[in-house]
Every structure is written in structure tokens, then in C-alpha cells.
N, C-alpha and C positions, 0 to 999 in steps of 0.2 A: 525443409530447414535442414543445413548441413548439421546434424547434430554433434558429430565428433569433434568439430573445430570448435565447440563451446565447453568442452569437458576440462581444459586447462583452465579457462576463466572461471568457469563454475566452481572447480576447485579452490583457485584462488581467493574467490569471493567467500568461501567459507573458511578457507585456512588462515587468513589474514586477520579476520575478525576474532577468531579463536586464538589466534597466537596475541592479540592486542588483550585478549580477555584475560591470558596467562599474566602476561606483563603488567596490566592494570591491577591483578589481584595480588601480584607480588609486592608491589610498590603500595599496597594500601587503598589504592583508588575504589576498588570494586565495593569495600566495605564502607569508604565513605560515603559513595555516591547511594550505596543502599538505604544508609541512614536518612540522607536528605530526600531520597526519593518517597521513601515510607513516610516521612513526616507530610510529604505533599499530598500523597494519595489519602491519607487517614484526614487531614484538614478537610479534603473534598468528600469522601465517602460518609454516608450517614452513618451514624452510630447505632449499633446493635446492642448495646447493653446500657442500663441505666447505673447512675451511681447508687451505692448502698444506701439504705434508709437506717442502718444501724450506727452510721458515723457522723457526729456535729461536731463543730468547732466553736470553742471560745476564742475570741480574736482581739488580741490588743492592739488595736487600729487607730487610725488617726482621730478617730471620734472618742476614743477612750483616754487618750493622751490630753485632748482639747478639754474634755469633759473636767478634767481633774488639775488644768494647768496652774492653778494656784494652790493647789495642795501639795505640801512638803514631801509626802510620800509618793503621790501619784503623778505629780506634775513635770516629772522629768523621767527619762529612761537610763538606766534600766530602774525598774520598781524596786521597792525595798521588798526582802523575802517575807515580811510580816503580812503582806497583802494576800498571798496566795492561799494561805490557810483560809481565808474568807472565801475564796472562789472554791475550795475544797468543800466548806462547809456547805456552801449554796448547792453544789453538785449533790451532796450526801441528802439534801433533802428530796431530791429527784431520784435517787437511787440508780446511777449509772452502773455499766457493768465494769467500764474500766476508765480512770481519768488519767489519760497521757500528757505529761509535762513536755513539751518542746521547746523547752529554755532551758541551757546549761546554768548549775550552780556548782561548778568545781571549785570557785574562789571563794576563799574563806569570807565569811560577814557575819557581824555581831547579832544577825536576825535568824541565824541558822537553827537555833533552839526551837523557835516558833514552827520552822518547817519540819523539825524532827519530831516534834510533839504532833504535828498535824498527819504525819505519816503513821503514827501510833493510832490515831484516832479514825483515819481514814484509809481502810486498807486497800482500796480499790485504786491507789494513787501508783503510777509508774512513773519513774524519773528518768531523765535523759542522761547517757553517758556518751563520751566521745572518744571514738578511737583515735590514736595518735602513732605517727613515726618518732622513734626514738633510739638514735644511733648507739648511744651510750648502754643501752640495756643489754646488748651482747647476748649471750646464751642464758642469762640469769632468769629465774622465775618472775614473773611480773611482780611488782611491789604490793599490789592490793590483792594479793592471791587469796585472802581469806573471803572478801567481797565477790570476786569472781566465782569462786567456789560455790558462795550462796545461790546465785543466778546460773549457774553453768548448765549448758545443754550438753550433753553427752554424746558425743560423735568422734568418729576416728581421726587420727592427726592429718590423714591425706585430702581430706576433703579440699574442693577448689575454691571455697569461699575466699574473699578478700582478706589477707593477713596483714595485721599491725604488730608494732612492737610492745606498745602499752596503751593503757586504756584510762581515762579519767573519770572518775565516780564523783557523784555529786559531794560536795565538802562536809568532812568530819561526819557529826551524827546524821546528816541528812541521808547520806549514803549508806550509812549502817542502819538505819530504819527502815530505809526504802523498801516497800512491800515487793514492788517489781520495778526492773530497769528496762531500758531500750536503747540501742546503739541509734544516734541520730545522724550520723554521716551519711551524706550522698555522694554519690560516685558518677558523674557525668561522663559520657562518651568524649574521645579525643577531640570534638569538636565543641566541647562545654555545654551540648545538649543533655539533659537529664531523661533517659529512655529506659533505663533498666533500674532494679533496685535489689540488694541482697536480702535474703530472709534472716541470714545469719552471717555474723563477722567473727574473725578470731582474732585472738590476742596470742599470738604464738600458736599453740596448739589447743587454746582453750575457745570453746565456743561459746559467744553470747547473742542474745535475739536482737533483732533491730525492731523499729518502730511497727513496719509490718507483720512480722510475725508475732510480736507480743499483742497486737491490736486483734489479731486472729485468734489468739488463744482467749481473749476475753477475760484474762485474769485466772482462767480455769487452768488445772494441771494439763501439760502436754507431753507428750514422747516424740522426739523427733528423729526420722531416720535418712539416711542417705544412700542413694545410689548413683551410679555413674553420672545420669543425667536427669534425675530429679530428687526430689526431697520430699519426704512423707511426713505428716504431722498425724498424731493420733490423739483424740480427745473422746475420753469416755469409750463409748462404742463405736465412734466414727473415725475414719482414716481418709485423708485428704493428699493427694500428691499434685507437686507442681514440677512444671518443667525447667529445666536449668540451661541457661546458654553458657557461653564463655566466662570465666572468672566466676561461675557459681552464681551468675546474676540472673534475674526474672526478667524478662520483657513486660514492661508496662503497657497496660492498656489505659490510655488517657482520656477516655471518653470524648466529649466534644466541649466546645468554649462554652457552648450554651449549659451543659451539666456542669462545669466548673464553676460557671457564675451562680448556679443555683444550689451548689452545695450549702447545707445550713450552717450558717455563721452567725453567732451571737456576739455581739460587741461586750468585752470584759467589762468597759464602763457601766453598760446596762445591767451586766450583772451583779456589780457590786451596789448599783442604785438601788436594784430588786431586792437585794439582800437587806439593805437599809429598811426599805420600806415594809419588808417582811416582818422584821424584828419590831418593828413600829406597831405593827398588827394590820398594816393593810391588807385588804381581800387579794387572794393569789391570782384570781381574774383581772385585778387591776394592775399588775405589776408588769414592766416593760419586758422582762423576759421571766416565764413561769418555770419553776424548777422540774414540772413534769416533762418538758422537751427534752430532757437528758434521762428520763426513764429507760433502764434497760440498753443506754447508748455506749458507743466507745467515744469518749471525750476527749478531744485534741485542744491543749491549751497552748496556743502560739502566737505569733505577732504577724502583722502587715505592714504596721506604720513604718514610714521611710527611714525614721530615726533607728530602727532597729535592725536594718541591713541584712534581712534574712529572705532574700530573692534567690531564686532559680530558674535557669533558662528550660523551659520544656518545649516539646514539638510545637505546641501551640503559643508559644512566646513566654515572656517574664512573669512569673508568679509567685508568690509569697510560698516559702519554705513549707510552712505548715499544709497548704493546699495540696503540693505533692506528696506529702507524708500521708495525708487523708486518701489520696487515690491510690497509694500503695497498699494502704489496709482494706480499702474496697475490693482491690484486685483479689487480695486474697481470700477475704472474706465470701464473694460473690463467685471467685473462680474466674474472675475476668483477667487472665493472664495470656499473653501471646506466646506462641511458641515459634521460634526462628527455624525454617526449614534450612539445611544445611546447604552450602554455596554450590555444593557440587551439583544438587539436584536442579537448582537454577541454572547452572551452566546447561546441564543437559536439555533441560526446557527450551531455553534460548536457542540451542543448538539445532534442535528438532524443528522448531519454527523456522529457524535460519536456511536449513537444508530443503524442507518443503518450499518455501517462498522462493529461494534461490533457484530450486530448479525450474518452477514455474516461470520464474523470470527468462531464464536461459531457453526453456525447452518448451514453452507452450506456444502455439500457434494462433491463440488467442489475444488480442492486444487487451481486451476488457480485464482479461485474468491477471494480466500484468500490473494493472493499476488497482484491481478487486484484491489481490492477495495480500499487500502490505497492510490494507485497510482490514482485510480479514484476520490477518496475523495478530495486528495490533488488538483488534476486538478479543480474539481468543485470549492473548495476554491478560487483558484489561477482566476480562470476565473469570478467568482463572485466578487473578490475583483477589479479586473481589469475593469469589468463592472461598478460597481459602481464609481470607480475612473473616468473612461471616463465620468460618469455624473456628476462629481464634489461630489461624497460622500464617506466618508471613512468608511470601514467595519473594525470595529474593529478586527485585526488579531490575538493579543495575546490570547483571548478564545480558536481559534482552534489549533494554535501552542503550546500552553502550555498543553491542554488536550489531544487532537489525539495521539501523540505519546506515552504519560504515558499509555492511556488505550490500545492501539495496542500493546503496549511493555508488559503490565501486562497480557493482554490475550494471547499472544503468548507465554509468560513465563510459563502461566498455561498449556495451550495445550503441549507444549513441554514436561513438567512435566509428564503430564497424559499420552503423547504419550510414554515417556520413560518407564513408570511403564507397560504400555501395552505392548511395545515391547520388555521389560524384560521378562513379563507373555508369551508371545507368543514365545519369543527366547527359554526360558526354556522348553516349551512345545513341539516345533518343533525341537530342537536339539536331543531329544530324539527319534524324530519319522523320521528325516529327515538327509541327509548330510547337515554339517554345511554351506558348500558353498551355497547350495540350499536356506537354512534359509538365509543368508545374503542378496541374492536377493530377496527373499519374504518378508523381512521386509521393503523393500525399498518404499513399497507402502502397508503400514499397513492399511489403511482405506478399499483397496480392497481386503486384505488378511482377515480383520474381516469381511467384508460384504459377501464375497464367490460370487460364480456365477454357471454357467452351461456352460460346455464345454465338448468335447471329452476327455476322459481318458481312460485307462485300469485299471479293478478292479481284483484284485489278492487274491485269498483265497487258503491255504493251511491248511492241517490236517494230524494228524498222524494216520495212520490206525490201528484199535484195541488198542488204546492208554488206553481203559478202562481196558483190560486184563492187559497191561505193568503196569498200576497204582497199580493194586490189588498185583502184585508181588514185589513190592518196598517199602521200608519204605518212612516214610515222606521226610527224610532229603536226601534219593537217589532219590526220584522223583523230589524234588526241584532242586538238582544238575543237574540230567538229563534235565529237562526243561531249566535250565538256559543255560547249555551247549549248547543245541540243538538251544534254540530261539536266542542265542546271535550270533552263526554262521550264522543262517539264516538272522537275521536281518542287519548284517554287509553286506552281499551279496546284500540285498534289497536298502539300502542305498547308496552302492558302485553304485548301477545302477539308480541312480536318483529317487528311488522309496521312497514313503513316508509311513512310518507305522501308519496303521490307528488305529489297536487295537490288544491286545493278547486275544484270548477266550479260557483260558485254553491252550492246545497244538496248537490251531489254530492261523494262523496267516493273519490277513487282511491288505492287503496293495494297495497304489494307485500309479499308475504311470501316469504322466501328470499333477501333481498338488501337491502343490500350484503353483510351477512354470511350465508354460506350455512348453510342449516339443512334439514335432510333432514325436518324435522317440519312443515315450512310448510305443508302440505295440512290437517292437522289442526290447527294453530294459528289458519288462517283460519277454519277452521268453529266452533272455538271462540270466536273473537273475533266472528264473524257474529251466534252465538247470545247472546253476552253483550250486544251492541248491541240486538238485540231486547228483550232482557229490560230493560235500562239503558232503552229506550224508554219501556216500560211504566210504569216508575218515575218518568220525568219527565212524562208525561202525568197521572199520579196527583196529582203535585205541581200540575201548571197547573190542573187540575179542582179541587183543594182551595183553591187561591188564585184561581181564576176567572180565571186569567193568559190573555193573548192572545185569539185568537178561537175559535169553537166548532171550526172546522175544524182549527186548530193544534191544540187539546187532542184531537183525535182522528186526528192524521196518523199516517199508516204509511209504514214505508219498504221499497225492495225492495234486495235485495243479490243480484248475480252473482259466481260464484266459478269459476275456471278454472285447471287446474295443466297446466303445459307449458314448453318451452324458450321463452325470450325473450332480447331484447337489453337489457341494463340497464347503465346508467352516468350519470355526468354528461354532459348536452346542453346546449349553449348557447354563450355566450362565455366569455372569460376574466373578464370582470366580472360577467356575469349568466349563472349555469348552476344547473339543477336535476336531481336524480337521478330518473330517470324510466325507463319501460319500453317496448319497442315490440314488434311481431311479432303472429302470427296467435293466440297464446294470448290476448294481451291484448284483442283484437279480439272474440273470442269471449266472454270474461268481460262484457264491455260489453254484447254482445247478449243475453246470458242476464240481465243486470239488467233490461234492458228488457223482454224475454219474462215474467219473473215476474208481471207483471199479468195477462197472458193466463189463469195457469194458477192464479193466487189464492193464490199462496204468497209468504211473506217473503224465503225464500233458495232461490234458484235455481243449481243447481250442475251441472257436466260430469260424464260418466262417470269421467274421470280422478281427479276429485275423490272421487267415491262409492267407487271401488276402493282409494284410499289411506286412505280414513276410515270404511269400513265396520266395522270392528273396534271404533270408540269411538262412532259416531254412527249414528243410523237416518235413512235415506234413502227417500224414496217414489219410486218410477219413476212419471215422466209422460207421457214422449213420445219420438218419434225426430224430430228435426227437421234441416233443411239451412239454415243462417242465410244471409243476403244475401252474396253474393261468394264461398262457398265450395260445393264440390260434395259434399265428404266429409259424410255424415250424422253425428249426434251423439245420445247418448241424453242425455236431461236427467233430473235428479231435485230434489224439493224436500227440503232439509234440514229434517227434524222436530224433531229433539232428538238428546239423549244416547240410548243403546240402553236405559238403565233407565227412562226416562219414557214408552216407548211401552206403548200399552194393547193387550190382546188384540184388541177390537174394530177397531182400526186395522190389525191385523196381518191379520186376516181381510179387511178392505175393501181392504186394497192386492192381496190375492191374488185377490179378486173382479175387481179394476181390470185387473191382469195377464192375467186370462183374457178378459176382455172386448177388451184392446188386441190379443191374439192373433187374435179373431174379426174385428176390425178390420183387422189386418195381411193376414189372408186373403180380405178382400173379403166375409166373411160379415157382411153389415149389420144384418140382421134380429137375429141371435144377439148381435152386438156391441152393439145398442142396450139389448137386453133385459139384457145383462149390466152395462152402465153403469149403467143405472137401479137395478138390484141394488146396485151397488156405493155408489151415493148414499145407500143407507138405512144404510150404516156412516159415511159421512163428512158426511151432511148434504145437503138438497136443494139448498144453495146452494154445493155443491163446485163449483168453476170449471172445474178441470180436467176432472171429468165432464162437466159442462155443454158445455164446448168440444169434448170428443170425440164427444157425443151430436149436436151441430149439424152436427160433421165429417161424420157417417155419414148423417145426414139428407140432407145436399147430395150426397154421392158415391152414396147410394142413387138419387136422382132424375139425377144426371149422373155414371154411372161413368167410373172412369179408365181409362187406356189398359191394355192387356194387361202392359207392362212396368212398371208401377206397383210400387214397392219398400216402401210402406208408410209412407215417410218426408215429413213435411209440410214444404214448403218455404216459410220466411218471406220475403214480399217487402218487409219493412220492417226498419230497423235495432232 
């Protein structure tokens, strides 16, 4: 593979996705995709954390509203504030760590006093406050600075936590007497999905705890510290740090849908009914809700009834806001928070996978690697994402998901385009050389076709005897017509027998059997094609004689064919713009020598012993000689291809037996007996048998000038 030509497309396949990545990041798409993709992954991946056992919910649900539909205080929403002290009283009997109200009491009510008195009676209660924008506030101090100061978290003013201009405390004495407070604002992402929560919120430069942080405190004194990317909470002798993301928010771990459905939730209606029965002296074991379920728990009091309109969108869909707040508390209590890896590292990870995969795509010579690499890269990404997730880190998925398909598709598109050009080029070449069906098979593996290889083939060489004389007798147009007619007929036969046209050399035809498509029958097919060519030439000559076409020499022309079977190097050789499918090696050279030697032995088709060995069951061969061709030391037996086995006469079989007997005398330097035997063989083949005449002359010469003692009976040809 020419690697240099792939450097530019390789670079573009990396550069274009990288450029897209920068553009997508600049317009905010990467951040958006990161959110959506992580939501999808989290919904598929198994949860490796479990919701905290220290958090429970008292839920004002549809059952609670329906149970008291006819009650003047509980039959409609919102409930009168005088109801909540009853719930606090029931909680008190169980001994919770903290009772957190996820309901705002920021507006005045005539029942405020009952709640204020409950605050004094039940010191575990934490009330909700609401952060809000107030454009009229300006640079002035917040109006309720005294209440803020009471619940203030001491942090420097430059913290990144969400900033608001004002805060709404519970109305009047409720806020003044509240033992604890917590901000209940939620901050969804730009797409409206709640994935993060702040541990602290700011009213100008004053910091107040949120539900999550107050729940983490369990009502105990705490000291909060802040560094650039984390918040630290100290309680007694323990210190816990949590990673902060953008805007001072913590990425929440939302567990699983199953976990969310199994959060302990007790109906507020059931709590009130249990309190009534408890006051009536009913045994605790018979209550709908036992106070003991709240012992040492953090209890969230919230709503899920549709009439309360307190729903939020989470990564797992729509849930009551109190569920989300419970998740945030559990996250901090159990340390189940996620740390988002910076986008730059996601970019680097994606580009590394991109570089490796694209390199394999362009420069690997193994097709299976091109298919396996994107699968492997995707598996690496998914495994890496899961490993990070299991360790509470989020690897940004968008850089990989956004760039890898683009890069690989660009690369594949380019390679398919180039391969299409190559296929068209090689298709045009091959279809002039090989049967179209063979071309279709060969082009299925274009790279192997271009690369070539070495395997066993049959080399075919044919030549017109005395063509120089024929060409001198014809005009240029007649010569061209003769060649076109002859070469076309022969090439059709070659291709019909699964042969490949290597080249024309004037009147000579060079062909390959067994390549580019491997075929174990190549020796047999080459013999069949050669016999058909001899037969076809007879038909052509008969037509020419009938039409009195061309010259006398042309009408009587003969062809010689040489065949040899063996290993050879085959493939496209040449330049990118001009290449031909050809063969090289000793096998090819011998076939060429055999074609030339056919003249000396007076046969139309001269073949090597390898052809005779593989074709003897189908064709009849006549043994002729043992020769050593120019440039080679190893001797080779040569045979004339006579025809199919069924076409051989008894006389010819007897003649060949006599010829072999004569050749044995010749090999043993018994010249006199050899001469007599060759002359006797001529009675079968005829007085003009070239092979017998050649061997007779050779015996006469050797009789007069005997060879050396180490003569092996092999005749060495000195010409090609």
C-alpha cells in the first residue's frame, strides 16, 4: 500500500472532527450532548450505590388528601399550618435526627403561632427558605439580615455558589423561632433537567445551607470550608470534602429508578391517623405508621400530590421535588456524588482513540482490523466510561460520540472512493485480459490483487511460425486485419478456459492460467485451450483458403505453443497510472524456451514434465527429449501434447514405445542400436517426423564425436 498518498486524508480525518469538536464546544452543543448521553448511560448501567438508610419521607400524597376530603382543615390544599405541629409531635415520639420541611411558609397565616410554638417545642425542625431575585434590592443589605446572621455559614465572598439578591424566610414568628433553615431552590440545567445541586446558596455575600447540606449536618454544629474546586464540611472530629463543578454545583448520583421507587415514604394521612390512634391508647404495633420508623432518621416532609405542583424533571423522568431533595441528602451522607472530568480530558481521550483507529483504517493491510478497530475503540470508550462511573467520575462522552463516527465515516468514504477508482481501473485492465466472471471474483479482494503473490500457475506462450516472412508479404492494413482476426480468436479461447491474457508481443500471445483467480485445474485448462487454438487455427485457414484471403504463407501458417506449470510471482506491475497483470520467474522462462524449442521437434504444443504429470489422465502426451535450457542446470523432460486420450491411434502408441526404446539406447550411448530404433519409430510417425530426424542426426554426430564419460544423456540448448 502506498502510504504517502494516505497522509493527507488521514490528517483530514482527524483534523475535521477535531475542528467540529471545537465548534460544537463553542456553541454549547458538547455540553448539551454530554448531559443527554450521560443520562442515557446512567439509565442503562447498573447502579453501584444504594440510597441512604438514614433518610425517609413523610409524603402529603393523593391518599392523604383523599383520606381527609371532607375535613375542613385537611380536605384541600394547602393544609392549614396548625396541622404540621401534629406531624412534628408524632416525629418527636420516634426521636428523629432532623425533621426538614420541604414546604414554604413565607406568607402570613393566622395559624403561624401554632408553628412558632412547635418550633420551640421540637428543636429538630428545619424550615424551608426560598432564594429569589430582587432587582430593587440594589447594593443594600438584605432586609432580614438578622435571620440570615442566625443561620449564616461563614465563607469568603468570592465563592462560586449560586447568588441571589434576596431570601424569603418563613413568615413572622415561624422564621424567628425556626431551629434550622434550608434553601429549597433547585437549579436545573439549561435543558430543564435537574442533575446538580448546590450545597450552599448566597444572598449577596451571605451563605446559607441548602436542603442537602443541612440534611448532611443532621442538626449538629458544622464548619464549612471552601477551596477552588471543593467544599469541606467538618463535624466534631470528622471532615468530609465534596467536589464542586461549574457554578459551585455538585453532580448528583440519582441511583436507579428502582432505588427511587423504594425510598421509604410514609403517607402524611397515615401519620395523622396513627397519631390519633396513639393518643387513644392503641398499641404502637397496630398503627399504620409507627413512630419508631423515624428514630435517628432525617425526615423530609414534602408533597407528591398533583394539586401541590411540586414536580421536577430528573435524568430518570418526572419525580416529586421531595424525592430529588432526598437524593441530594443521601448523596452527601453516603458520599455518592459524581465528579465531572474536565472536557479537555474528554477531548484528549477521544482524539487518542481517533488517531489510533484512523491510522489503522488508512495504513493497516488487514481488512479485519479495519472492521474490528471501531468496535474495539467503542468498547474501550464504553469500558473506560464504566470504570470511571464505578469510581464516581464522569468521562465526557460527547467528544468521542461526536467525532469518532464522523472521522471513521470520512475515512471509509475516502477509501471507498479510492477503492472504487482502483476497481474501475483494474476492472478495465482485467476485462481485456480475463473472462468477466473471473474479474468479478478477483476484484472482491482488491488489495490482494494489487499486492500480488507467488503460487503455482501455468505459463502459456504461443508464436506464429515464420511470421516475419508473412508480414513482408502483406500490406500494413492486411497485416493488421490478419493479426486482429487471429489474436481475437485465440484470446477468446484463452479467456473461455479461465486463462488471463498477460500481453501480446507482436504475433505472440503470453497467457497465465491459475491467476489472478487461483484454480487447481490450471494445467488441464491450459492444455484444453492449446488444443482448441490449434483446432481454431485450422478453421481460420480453411476460411482464408476459401476466400483466397491474405497470402499463401498466411493461409498455411502454423503456431507453436509452450506450456509449463510451477510457482511464479504474479500481480500488477508498473506504475499507479499504468500497470499490467503479469508473471515472473523460472516457470515463465521455461515456458518461453519450450515454445521456441517446439520448432525443433516438429510439434505444435511442447510441454514440460510438470504439465504431463498433471494432465496425463485427460490428454495424450508424446515423450520427446531431455533437455537443459539456456541459463539452467536442471534437466527437464519435454513432451508433445498430441490430443485427448480418446483421439490417439494404436499406431501412435506403438510408435511412441519404439521411440522410448530408441531414446534409452541413445541415453546409454548405444548409438548403432539407437539409430536403428529411431528409424523404425519413423515407420509409425512418418519419414518427416522432426523429433526422430533430430535424434538421428544427434546420434550420428555423437557416434563420430563421442561425449565425455560423465555425459548424462541431456541435450543442452545453447539458444533461447
